[in-house]
Every structure is written in structure tokens, then in C-alpha cells.
PQR file of N, CA, C, O and H, with PARSE charges and radii, in Angstrom:
ATOM      1  N   MET A   1      -1.734 -73.186-287.930 -0.4000 1.5000
ATOM      2  CA  MET A   1      -1.596 -72.965-289.356 -0.0000 2.0000
ATOM      3  C   MET A   1      -0.876 -74.153-289.969  0.5500 1.7000
ATOM      4  O   MET A   1       0.188 -74.565-289.507 -0.5500 1.4000
ATOM      5  N   LYS A   2      -1.460 -74.676-290.987 -0.4000 1.5000
ATOM      6  CA  LYS A   2      -0.857 -75.817-291.653 -0.0000 2.0000
ATOM      7  C   LYS A   2       0.162 -75.391-292.704  0.5500 1.7000
ATOM      8  O   LYS A   2       1.141 -76.094-292.957 -0.5500 1.4000
ATOM      9  H   LYS A   2      -2.324 -74.342-291.362  0.4000 1.0000
ATOM     10  N   LYS A   3      -0.080 -74.226-293.313 -0.4000 1.5000
ATOM     11  CA  LYS A   3       0.798 -73.790-294.394 -0.0000 2.0000
ATOM     12  C   LYS A   3       1.157 -72.328-294.200  0.5500 1.7000
ATOM     13  O   LYS A   3       0.283 -71.497-293.951 -0.5500 1.4000
ATOM     14  H   LYS A   3      -0.875 -73.655-293.107  0.4000 1.0000
ATOM     15  N   GLN A   4       2.422 -72.019-294.311 -0.4000 1.5000
ATOM     16  CA  GLN A   4       2.874 -70.637-294.170 -0.0000 2.0000
ATOM     17  C   GLN A   4       3.124 -70.067-295.562  0.5500 1.7000
ATOM     18  O   GLN A   4       3.714 -70.728-296.417 -0.5500 1.4000
ATOM     19  H   GLN A   4       3.131 -72.694-294.513  0.4000 1.0000
ATOM     20  N   VAL A   5       2.672 -68.842-295.778 -0.4000 1.5000
ATOM     21  CA  VAL A   5       2.798 -68.203-297.083 -0.0000 2.0000
ATOM     22  C   VAL A   5       3.603 -66.927-296.934  0.5500 1.7000
ATOM     23  O   VAL A   5       3.411 -66.174-295.979 -0.5500 1.4000
ATOM     24  H   VAL A   5       2.193 -68.306-295.083  0.4000 1.0000
ATOM     25  N   ALA A   6       4.492 -66.684-297.866 -0.4000 1.5000
ATOM     26  CA  ALA A   6       5.305 -65.468-297.828 -0.0000 2.0000
ATOM     27  C   ALA A   6       4.472 -64.261-298.244  0.5500 1.7000
ATOM     28  O   ALA A   6       3.611 -64.362-299.117 -0.5500 1.4000
ATOM     29  H   ALA A   6       4.648 -67.296-298.641  0.4000 1.0000
ATOM     30  N   LYS A   7       4.735 -63.116-297.612 -0.4000 1.5000
ATOM     31  CA  LYS A   7       4.010 -61.883-297.948 -0.0000 2.0000
ATOM     32  C   LYS A   7       4.203 -61.516-299.414  0.5500 1.7000
ATOM     33  O   LYS A   7       3.285 -61.007-300.056 -0.5500 1.4000
ATOM     34  H   LYS A   7       5.435 -63.033-296.903  0.4000 1.0000
ATOM     35  N   SER A   8       5.391 -61.772-299.942 -0.4000 1.5000
ATOM     36  CA  SER A   8       5.671 -61.387-301.328 -0.0000 2.0000
ATOM     37  C   SER A   8       4.847 -62.194-302.328  0.5500 1.7000
ATOM     38  O   SER A   8       4.670 -61.768-303.469 -0.5500 1.4000
ATOM     39  H   SER A   8       6.137 -62.186-299.420  0.4000 1.0000
ATOM     40  N   GLN A   9       4.342 -63.357-301.909 -0.4000 1.5000
ATOM     41  CA  GLN A   9       3.478 -64.142-302.796 -0.0000 2.0000
ATOM     42  C   GLN A   9       2.055 -63.601-302.790  0.5500 1.7000
ATOM     43  O   GLN A   9       1.347 -63.698-303.792 -0.5500 1.4000
ATOM     44  H   GLN A   9       4.485 -63.703-300.981  0.4000 1.0000
ATOM     45  N   ILE A  10       1.640 -63.037-301.676 -0.4000 1.5000
ATOM     46  CA  ILE A  10       0.282 -62.504-301.554 -0.0000 2.0000
ATOM     47  C   ILE A  10       0.218 -61.069-302.072  0.5500 1.7000
ATOM     48  O   ILE A  10      -0.651 -60.727-302.874 -0.5500 1.4000
ATOM     49  H   ILE A  10       2.216 -62.958-300.862  0.4000 1.0000
ATOM     50  N   PHE A  11       1.137 -60.244-301.611 -0.4000 1.5000
ATOM     51  CA  PHE A  11       1.128 -58.834-301.971 -0.0000 2.0000
ATOM     52  C   PHE A  11       2.096 -58.574-303.114  0.5500 1.7000
ATOM     53  O   PHE A  11       3.235 -58.156-302.905 -0.5500 1.4000
ATOM     54  H   PHE A  11       1.842 -60.522-300.959  0.4000 1.0000
ATOM     55  N   THR A  12       1.629 -58.826-304.302 -0.4000 1.5000
ATOM     56  CA  THR A  12       2.434 -58.547-305.488 -0.0000 2.0000
ATOM     57  C   THR A  12       2.238 -57.085-305.877  0.5500 1.7000
ATOM     58  O   THR A  12       1.385 -56.401-305.310 -0.5500 1.4000
ATOM     59  H   THR A  12       0.704 -59.166-304.472  0.4000 1.0000
ATOM     60  N   LYS A  13       3.006 -56.613-306.822 -0.4000 1.5000
ATOM     61  CA  LYS A  13       2.889 -55.227-307.271 -0.0000 2.0000
ATOM     62  C   LYS A  13       1.474 -54.938-307.786  0.5500 1.7000
ATOM     63  O   LYS A  13       0.919 -53.871-307.525 -0.5500 1.4000
ATOM     64  H   LYS A  13       3.699 -57.169-307.282  0.4000 1.0000
ATOM     65  N   GLU A  14       0.901 -55.888-308.511 -0.4000 1.5000
ATOM     66  CA  GLU A  14      -0.438 -55.702-309.071 -0.0000 2.0000
ATOM     67  C   GLU A  14      -1.506 -55.709-307.981  0.5500 1.7000
ATOM     68  O   GLU A  14      -2.429 -54.895-308.012 -0.5500 1.4000
ATOM     69  H   GLU A  14       1.352 -56.755-308.723  0.4000 1.0000
ATOM     70  N   SER A  15      -1.385 -56.618-307.023 -0.4000 1.5000
ATOM     71  CA  SER A  15      -2.400 -56.676-305.969 -0.0000 2.0000
ATOM     72  C   SER A  15      -2.335 -55.430-305.085  0.5500 1.7000
ATOM     73  O   SER A  15      -3.374 -54.920-304.663 -0.5500 1.4000
ATOM     74  H   SER A  15      -0.634 -57.279-306.998  0.4000 1.0000
ATOM     75  N   LEU A  16      -1.133 -54.935-304.802 -0.4000 1.5000
ATOM     76  CA  LEU A  16      -1.004 -53.708-304.013 -0.0000 2.0000
ATOM     77  C   LEU A  16      -1.580 -52.512-304.755  0.5500 1.7000
ATOM     78  O   LEU A  16      -2.176 -51.630-304.137 -0.5500 1.4000
ATOM     79  H   LEU A  16      -0.289 -55.349-305.145  0.4000 1.0000
ATOM     80  N   THR A  17      -1.411 -52.471-306.060 -0.4000 1.5000
ATOM     81  CA  THR A  17      -1.979 -51.384-306.859 -0.0000 2.0000
ATOM     82  C   THR A  17      -3.493 -51.403-306.775  0.5500 1.7000
ATOM     83  O   THR A  17      -4.120 -50.357-306.611 -0.5500 1.4000
ATOM     84  H   THR A  17      -0.926 -53.188-306.562  0.4000 1.0000
ATOM     85  N   ARG A  18      -4.095 -52.599-306.888 -0.4000 1.5000
ATOM     86  CA  ARG A  18      -5.552 -52.720-306.783 -0.0000 2.0000
ATOM     87  C   ARG A  18      -6.039 -52.297-305.402  0.5500 1.7000
ATOM     88  O   ARG A  18      -7.042 -51.592-305.285 -0.5500 1.4000
ATOM     89  H   ARG A  18      -3.586 -53.449-307.021  0.4000 1.0000
ATOM     90  N   ILE A  19      -5.344 -52.718-304.369 -0.4000 1.5000
ATOM     91  CA  ILE A  19      -5.730 -52.361-303.003 -0.0000 2.0000
ATOM     92  C   ILE A  19      -5.651 -50.848-302.804  0.5500 1.7000
ATOM     93  O   ILE A  19      -6.554 -50.250-302.220 -0.5500 1.4000
ATOM     94  H   ILE A  19      -4.530 -53.290-304.463  0.4000 1.0000
ATOM     95  N   GLN A  20      -4.576 -50.232-303.287 -0.4000 1.5000
ATOM     96  CA  GLN A  20      -4.422 -48.787-303.139 -0.0000 2.0000
ATOM     97  C   GLN A  20      -5.500 -48.033-303.900  0.5500 1.7000
ATOM     98  O   GLN A  20      -6.005 -47.024-303.409 -0.5500 1.4000
ATOM     99  H   GLN A  20      -3.842 -50.719-303.761  0.4000 1.0000
ATOM    100  N   ASP A  21      -5.862 -48.503-305.088 -0.4000 1.5000
ATOM    101  CA  ASP A  21      -6.917 -47.848-305.858 -0.0000 2.0000
ATOM    102  C   ASP A  21      -8.253 -47.931-305.134  0.5500 1.7000
ATOM    103  O   ASP A  21      -9.007 -46.959-305.100 -0.5500 1.4000
ATOM    104  H   ASP A  21      -5.452 -49.323-305.486  0.4000 1.0000
ATOM    105  N   LYS A  22      -8.546 -49.094-304.553 -0.4000 1.5000
ATOM    106  CA  LYS A  22      -9.789 -49.244-303.790 -0.0000 2.0000
ATOM    107  C   LYS A  22      -9.785 -48.332-302.571  0.5500 1.7000
ATOM    108  O   LYS A  22     -10.801 -47.718-302.245 -0.5500 1.4000
ATOM    109  H   LYS A  22      -7.933 -49.884-304.580  0.4000 1.0000
ATOM    110  N   MET A  23      -8.638 -48.246-301.897 -0.4000 1.5000
ATOM    111  CA  MET A  23      -8.528 -47.377-300.724 -0.0000 2.0000
ATOM    112  C   MET A  23      -8.744 -45.923-301.101  0.5500 1.7000
ATOM    113  O   MET A  23      -9.446 -45.201-300.393 -0.5500 1.4000
ATOM    114  H   MET A  23      -7.813 -48.745-302.162  0.4000 1.0000
ATOM    115  N   ARG A  24      -8.158 -45.484-302.198 -0.4000 1.5000
ATOM    116  CA  ARG A  24      -8.333 -44.099-302.641 -0.0000 2.0000
ATOM    117  C   ARG A  24      -9.807 -43.794-302.888  0.5500 1.7000
ATOM    118  O   ARG A  24     -10.314 -42.751-302.474 -0.5500 1.4000
ATOM    119  H   ARG A  24      -7.588 -46.071-302.773  0.4000 1.0000
ATOM    120  N   ASN A  25     -10.490 -44.718-303.567 -0.4000 1.5000
ATOM    121  CA  ASN A  25     -11.909 -44.511-303.876 -0.0000 2.0000
ATOM    122  C   ASN A  25     -12.746 -44.484-302.603  0.5500 1.7000
ATOM    123  O   ASN A  25     -13.623 -43.632-302.460 -0.5500 1.4000
ATOM    124  H   ASN A  25     -10.079 -45.566-303.902  0.4000 1.0000
ATOM    125  N   CYS A  26     -12.491 -45.391-301.690 -0.4000 1.5000
ATOM    126  CA  CYS A  26     -13.248 -45.429-300.431 -0.0000 2.0000
ATOM    127  C   CYS A  26     -13.002 -44.168-299.602  0.5500 1.7000
ATOM    128  O   CYS A  26     -13.929 -43.620-299.006 -0.5500 1.4000
ATOM    129  H   CYS A  26     -11.778 -46.083-301.806  0.4000 1.0000
ATOM    130  N   CYS A  27     -11.764 -43.719-299.568 -0.4000 1.5000
ATOM    131  CA  CYS A  27     -11.433 -42.525-298.780 -0.0000 2.0000
ATOM    132  C   CYS A  27     -12.154 -41.290-299.306  0.5500 1.7000
ATOM    133  O   CYS A  27     -12.725 -40.529-298.525 -0.5500 1.4000
ATOM    134  H   CYS A  27     -11.011 -44.165-300.052  0.4000 1.0000
ATOM    135  N   ILE A  28     -12.133 -41.085-300.609 -0.4000 1.5000
ATOM    136  CA  ILE A  28     -12.772 -39.878-301.142 -0.0000 2.0000
ATOM    137  C   ILE A  28     -14.294 -39.964-301.003  0.5500 1.7000
ATOM    138  O   ILE A  28     -14.954 -38.947-300.790 -0.5500 1.4000
ATOM    139  H   ILE A  28     -11.668 -41.703-301.243  0.4000 1.0000
ATOM    140  N   LYS A  29     -14.854 -41.170-301.120 -0.4000 1.5000
ATOM    141  CA  LYS A  29     -16.298 -41.323-300.913 -0.0000 2.0000
ATOM    142  C   LYS A  29     -16.673 -41.014-299.479  0.5500 1.7000
ATOM    143  O   LYS A  29     -17.668 -40.334-299.226 -0.5500 1.4000
ATOM    144  H   LYS A  29     -14.318 -41.997-301.293  0.4000 1.0000
ATOM    145  N   SER A  30     -15.885 -41.506-298.544 -0.4000 1.5000
ATOM    146  CA  SER A  30     -16.152 -41.233-297.123 -0.0000 2.0000
ATOM    147  C   SER A  30     -16.018 -39.748-296.813  0.5500 1.7000
ATOM    148  O   SER A  30     -16.847 -39.181-296.102 -0.5500 1.4000
ATOM    149  H   SER A  30     -15.077 -42.058-298.750  0.4000 1.0000
ATOM    150  N   PHE A  31     -14.984 -39.127-297.341 -0.4000 1.5000
ATOM    151  CA  PHE A  31     -14.764 -37.698-297.128 -0.0000 2.0000
ATOM    152  C   PHE A  31     -15.957 -36.900-297.654  0.5500 1.7000
ATOM    153  O   PHE A  31     -16.493 -36.037-296.959 -0.5500 1.4000
ATOM    154  H   PHE A  31     -14.311 -39.588-297.918  0.4000 1.0000
ATOM    155  N   ASN A  32     -16.365 -37.199-298.886 -0.4000 1.5000
ATOM    156  CA  ASN A  32     -17.485 -36.473-299.482 -0.0000 2.0000
ATOM    157  C   ASN A  32     -18.778 -36.686-298.709  0.5500 1.7000
ATOM    158  O   ASN A  32     -19.592 -35.770-298.585 -0.5500 1.4000
ATOM    159  H   ASN A  32     -15.930 -37.900-299.450  0.4000 1.0000
ATOM    160  N   LYS A  33     -18.965 -37.888-298.192 -0.4000 1.5000
ATOM    161  CA  LYS A  33     -20.176 -38.179-297.429 -0.0000 2.0000
ATOM    162  C   LYS A  33     -20.187 -37.415-296.110  0.5500 1.7000
ATOM    163  O   LYS A  33     -21.206 -36.830-295.744 -0.5500 1.4000
ATOM    164  H   LYS A  33     -18.304 -38.632-298.293  0.4000 1.0000
ATOM    165  N   VAL A  34     -19.069 -37.413-295.396 -0.4000 1.5000
ATOM    166  CA  VAL A  34     -18.991 -36.754-294.095 -0.0000 2.0000
ATOM    167  C   VAL A  34     -19.109 -35.246-294.239  0.5500 1.7000
ATOM    168  O   VAL A  34     -19.839 -34.607-293.481 -0.5500 1.4000
ATOM    169  H   VAL A  34     -18.241 -37.888-295.693  0.4000 1.0000
ATOM    170  N   TYR A  35     -18.398 -34.667-295.207 -0.4000 1.5000
ATOM    171  CA  TYR A  35     -18.367 -33.208-295.343 -0.0000 2.0000
ATOM    172  C   TYR A  35     -19.354 -32.681-296.376  0.5500 1.7000
ATOM    173  O   TYR A  35     -19.373 -31.484-296.663 -0.5500 1.4000
ATOM    174  H   TYR A  35     -17.806 -35.186-295.824  0.4000 1.0000
ATOM    175  N   GLU A  36     -20.168 -33.562-296.931 -0.4000 1.5000
ATOM    176  CA  GLU A  36     -21.178 -33.194-297.928 -0.0000 2.0000
ATOM    177  C   GLU A  36     -20.576 -32.381-299.066  0.5500 1.7000
ATOM    178  O   GLU A  36     -21.092 -31.326-299.434 -0.5500 1.4000
ATOM    179  H   GLU A  36     -20.152 -34.535-296.698  0.4000 1.0000
ATOM    180  N   LYS A  37     -19.496 -32.878-299.607 -0.4000 1.5000
ATOM    181  CA  LYS A  37     -18.799 -32.239-300.730 -0.0000 2.0000
ATOM    182  C   LYS A  37     -18.841 -33.167-301.927  0.5500 1.7000
ATOM    183  O   LYS A  37     -19.344 -34.288-301.845 -0.5500 1.4000
ATOM    184  H   LYS A  37     -19.076 -33.735-299.308  0.4000 1.0000
ATOM    185  N   HIS A  38     -18.310 -32.693-303.030 -0.4000 1.5000
ATOM    186  CA  HIS A  38     -18.237 -33.505-304.244 -0.0000 2.0000
ATOM    187  C   HIS A  38     -16.833 -33.413-304.842  0.5500 1.7000
ATOM    188  O   HIS A  38     -16.658 -33.208-306.043 -0.5500 1.4000
ATOM    189  H   HIS A  38     -17.901 -31.783-303.097  0.4000 1.0000
ATOM    190  N   TYR A  39     -15.841 -33.571-303.964 -0.4000 1.5000
ATOM    191  CA  TYR A  39     -14.462 -33.497-304.418 -0.0000 2.0000
ATOM    192  C   TYR A  39     -14.054 -34.774-305.137  0.5500 1.7000
ATOM    193  O   TYR A  39     -14.635 -35.840-304.930 -0.5500 1.4000
ATOM    194  H   TYR A  39     -15.983 -33.737-302.989  0.4000 1.0000
ATOM    195  N   GLN A  40     -13.044 -34.640-305.984 -0.4000 1.5000
ATOM    196  CA  GLN A  40     -12.449 -35.793-306.640 -0.0000 2.0000
ATOM    197  C   GLN A  40     -10.945 -35.709-306.442  0.5500 1.7000
ATOM    198  O   GLN A  40     -10.365 -34.623-306.448 -0.5500 1.4000
ATOM    199  H   GLN A  40     -12.572 -33.774-306.152  0.4000 1.0000
ATOM    200  N   LEU A  41     -10.323 -36.861-306.268 -0.4000 1.5000
ATOM    201  CA  LEU A  41      -8.871 -36.885-306.126 -0.0000 2.0000
ATOM    202  C   LEU A  41      -8.215 -36.684-307.481  0.5500 1.7000
ATOM    203  O   LEU A  41      -8.772 -37.042-308.518 -0.5500 1.4000
ATOM    204  H   LEU A  41     -10.794 -37.743-306.263  0.4000 1.0000
ATOM    205  N   LYS A  42      -7.024 -36.107-307.454 -0.4000 1.5000
ATOM    206  CA  LYS A  42      -6.264 -36.001-308.686 -0.0000 2.0000
ATOM    207  C   LYS A  42      -5.961 -37.404-309.181  0.5500 1.7000
ATOM    208  O   LYS A  42      -5.822 -38.332-308.384 -0.5500 1.4000
ATOM    209  H   LYS A  42      -6.571 -35.816-306.611  0.4000 1.0000
ATOM    210  N   THR A  43      -5.859 -37.557-310.465 -0.4000 1.5000
ATOM    211  CA  THR A  43      -5.496 -38.862-311.001 -0.0000 2.0000
ATOM    212  C   THR A  43      -4.053 -39.159-310.642  0.5500 1.7000
ATOM    213  O   THR A  43      -3.225 -38.255-310.530 -0.5500 1.4000
ATOM    214  H   THR A  43      -5.972 -36.803-311.112  0.4000 1.0000
ATOM    215  N   LYS A  44      -3.768 -40.421-310.466 -0.4000 1.5000
ATOM    216  CA  LYS A  44      -2.417 -40.824-310.108 -0.0000 2.0000
ATOM    217  C   LYS A  44      -1.496 -40.595-311.296  0.5500 1.7000
ATOM    218  O   LYS A  44      -1.823 -40.945-312.429 -0.5500 1.4000
ATOM    219  H   LYS A  44      -4.441 -41.155-310.557  0.4000 1.0000
ATOM    220  N   GLU A  45      -0.349 -40.007-311.022 -0.4000 1.5000
ATOM    221  CA  GLU A  45       0.632 -39.767-312.066 -0.0000 2.0000
ATOM    222  C   GLU A  45       1.801 -40.709-311.860  0.5500 1.7000
ATOM    223  O   GLU A  45       2.210 -40.970-310.729 -0.5500 1.4000
ATOM    224  H   GLU A  45      -0.083 -39.722-310.100  0.4000 1.0000
ATOM    225  N   LYS A  46       2.321 -41.205-312.931 -0.4000 1.5000
ATOM    226  CA  LYS A  46       3.396 -42.176-312.831 -0.0000 2.0000
ATOM    227  C   LYS A  46       4.736 -41.455-312.730  0.5500 1.7000
ATOM    228  O   LYS A  46       5.008 -40.511-313.472 -0.5500 1.4000
ATOM    229  H   LYS A  46       1.989 -40.993-313.850  0.4000 1.0000
ATOM    230  N   GLY A  47       5.560 -41.914-311.806 -0.4000 1.5000
ATOM    231  CA  GLY A  47       6.930 -41.436-311.714 -0.0000 2.0000
ATOM    232  C   GLY A  47       7.131 -40.118-311.004  0.5500 1.7000
ATOM    233  O   GLY A  47       8.202 -39.524-311.129 -0.5500 1.4000
ATOM    234  H   GLY A  47       5.340 -42.680-311.204  0.4000 1.0000
ATOM    235  N   ILE A  48       6.139 -39.628-310.254 -0.4000 1.5000
ATOM    236  CA  ILE A  48       6.346 -38.346-309.585 -0.0000 2.0000
ATOM    237  C   ILE A  48       6.947 -38.497-308.202  0.5500 1.7000
ATOM    238  O   ILE A  48       7.467 -37.532-307.642 -0.5500 1.4000
ATOM    239  H   ILE A  48       5.269 -40.110-310.152  0.4000 1.0000
ATOM    240  N   ASN A  49       6.883 -39.697-307.647 -0.4000 1.5000
ATOM    241  CA  ASN A  49       7.426 -39.908-306.311 -0.0000 2.0000
ATOM    242  C   ASN A  49       8.927 -40.122-306.379  0.5500 1.7000
ATOM    243  O   ASN A  49       9.430 -40.787-307.284 -0.5500 1.4000
ATOM    244  H   ASN A  49       6.462 -40.481-308.103  0.4000 1.0000
ATOM    245  N   GLN A  50       9.636 -39.554-305.415 -0.4000 1.5000
ATOM    246  CA  GLN A  50      11.076 -39.717-305.348 -0.0000 2.0000
ATOM    247  C   GLN A  50      11.448 -40.129-303.937  0.5500 1.7000
ATOM    248  O   GLN A  50      10.964 -39.552-302.963 -0.5500 1.4000
ATOM    249  H   GLN A  50       9.227 -39.014-304.680  0.4000 1.0000
ATOM    250  N   ASP A  51      12.302 -41.121-303.833 -0.4000 1.5000
ATOM    251  CA  ASP A  51      12.782 -41.545-302.522 -0.0000 2.0000
ATOM    252  C   ASP A  51      13.796 -40.563-302.012  0.5500 1.7000
ATOM    253  O   ASP A  51      14.644 -40.089-302.768 -0.5500 1.4000
ATOM    254  H   ASP A  51      12.695 -41.590-304.624  0.4000 1.0000
ATOM    255  N   ILE A  52      13.721 -40.250-300.731 -0.4000 1.5000
ATOM    256  CA  ILE A  52      14.683 -39.346-300.102 -0.0000 2.0000
ATOM    257  C   ILE A  52      15.434 -40.146-299.059  0.5500 1.7000
ATOM    258  O   ILE A  52      14.828 -40.735-298.164 -0.5500 1.4000
ATOM    259  H   ILE A  52      13.032 -40.636-300.117  0.4000 1.0000
ATOM    260  N   ARG A  53      16.731 -40.167-299.169 -0.4000 1.5000
ATOM    261  CA  ARG A  53      17.544 -40.903-298.202 -0.0000 2.0000
ATOM    262  C   ARG A  53      17.624 -40.128-296.898  0.5500 1.7000
ATOM    263  O   ARG A  53      17.493 -38.905-296.879 -0.5500 1.4000
ATOM    264  H   ARG A  53      17.223 -39.688-299.896  0.4000 1.0000
ATOM    265  N   VAL A  54      17.837 -40.841-295.825 -0.4000 1.5000
ATOM    266  CA  VAL A  54      17.879 -40.213-294.507 -0.0000 2.0000
ATOM    267  C   VAL A  54      18.975 -39.163-294.437  0.5500 1.7000
ATOM    268  O   VAL A  54      18.773 -38.098-293.854 -0.5500 1.4000
ATOM    269  H   VAL A  54      17.943 -41.835-295.840  0.4000 1.0000
ATOM    270  N   ASN A  55      20.134 -39.445-295.022 -0.4000 1.5000
ATOM    271  CA  ASN A  55      21.242 -38.492-294.944 -0.0000 2.0000
ATOM    272  C   ASN A  55      21.036 -37.300-295.873  0.5500 1.7000
ATOM    273  O   ASN A  55      21.828 -36.360-295.814 -0.5500 1.4000
ATOM    274  H   ASN A  55      20.298 -40.311-295.496  0.4000 1.0000
ATOM    275  N   GLU A  56      20.014 -37.289-296.727 -0.4000 1.5000
ATOM    276  CA  GLU A  56      19.755 -36.159-297.618 -0.0000 2.0000
ATOM    277  C   GLU A  56      18.730 -35.189-297.045  0.5500 1.7000
ATOM    278  O   GLU A  56      18.504 -34.126-297.623 -0.5500 1.4000
ATOM    279  H   GLU A  56      19.370 -38.052-296.774  0.4000 1.0000
ATOM    280  N   LYS A  57      18.100 -35.535-295.914 -0.4000 1.5000
ATOM    281  CA  LYS A  57      17.101 -34.655-295.318 -0.0000 2.0000
ATOM    282  C   LYS A  57      17.751 -33.359-294.870  0.5500 1.7000
ATOM    283  O   LYS A  57      18.857 -33.352-294.329 -0.5500 1.4000
ATOM    284  H   LYS A  57      18.284 -36.399-295.444  0.4000 1.0000
ATOM    285  N   SER A  58      17.047 -32.267-295.106 -0.4000 1.5000
ATOM    286  CA  SER A  58      17.560 -30.983-294.634 -0.0000 2.0000
ATOM    287  C   SER A  58      17.235 -30.829-293.156  0.5500 1.7000
ATOM    288  O   SER A  58      16.194 -31.286-292.685 -0.5500 1.4000
ATOM    289  H   SER A  58      16.149 -32.273-295.546  0.4000 1.0000
ATOM    290  N   LYS A  59      18.119 -30.194-292.449 -0.4000 1.5000
ATOM    291  CA  LYS A  59      17.939 -30.030-291.006 -0.0000 2.0000
ATOM    292  C   LYS A  59      17.296 -28.706-290.691  0.5500 1.7000
ATOM    293  O   LYS A  59      17.067 -28.394-289.522 -0.5500 1.4000
ATOM    294  H   LYS A  59      18.965 -29.823-292.831  0.4000 1.0000
TER
END
């Protein structure tokens, strides 16, 4: 390799969003094809995910 590139330069927030959207579409198409269904994924909602710290997990 002549040139080394940082992951943060390649995988920006926008590029990761595009990749995830493509993955979601491919996954649901594959699922529908295999199981002969016509399901659709829920639309992505902003701000519903919450990080859970390791020490906050219930035992």
C-alpha cells in the first residue's frame, strides 16, 4: 500500500447512513423473496435509540 487512509475519512456519518439504508433495503428484499412475503420495514425514526452503559444493565 502506498497510501494509508484513516477509517474516519472514509466512513463519515453521511456515508454510513447511506450504507445502512442500502443494507435495510437489501435485507427486506431478500427476506420477502425467500419467504414470498410483501413486508415493509418501519421507517427509521430519529432519536429513539438510547445508549445503555454497562453498569446500568439489570442483572
